[in-house]
Phi, psi and omega in degrees: 000136186285161173300318180306311182293318173312303187295344177277355179277129175302143183306317189286349182251358179300318174296315179300316182292318183293322178300319179285333177295320176295323180295322177290324178298315181295319175302314181288333173291325177293318183293313180304313182294319173302307187289328167306312178303310178297318179292316173305308185304307175310311175302309182305320180294335181267012179092008182281133175262132174253140186241133174281144186242156172277093181295333171294318178293330180285315185295320182298317179298323183289318177295326171304312181292321172303314178295321175298321176279350181078020175289138177218163179236154178299130181296336178287320185290321186293317177302310179300321177297311176300324181283326178296316180298320174301321182296331184281335190281000000 
């Protein structure tokens, strides 16, 4: 949400707004979990095999490539992503 849009929300309603947004996010995550479970079940029924992967190994390989190529991300963006990931846990 842009600062301009945020500033249009009356201060006394901002907490209620943020709370409602989080409720919507949680409902959407629940819906996605259910939809993904149904899709996976349908695919397995059609003969698709799913494999568990070592996400730590994948993360290490990604970070090695990132370092090798000199890629970096804006600190503010990285902090926002980490905060969003922490909120889901």
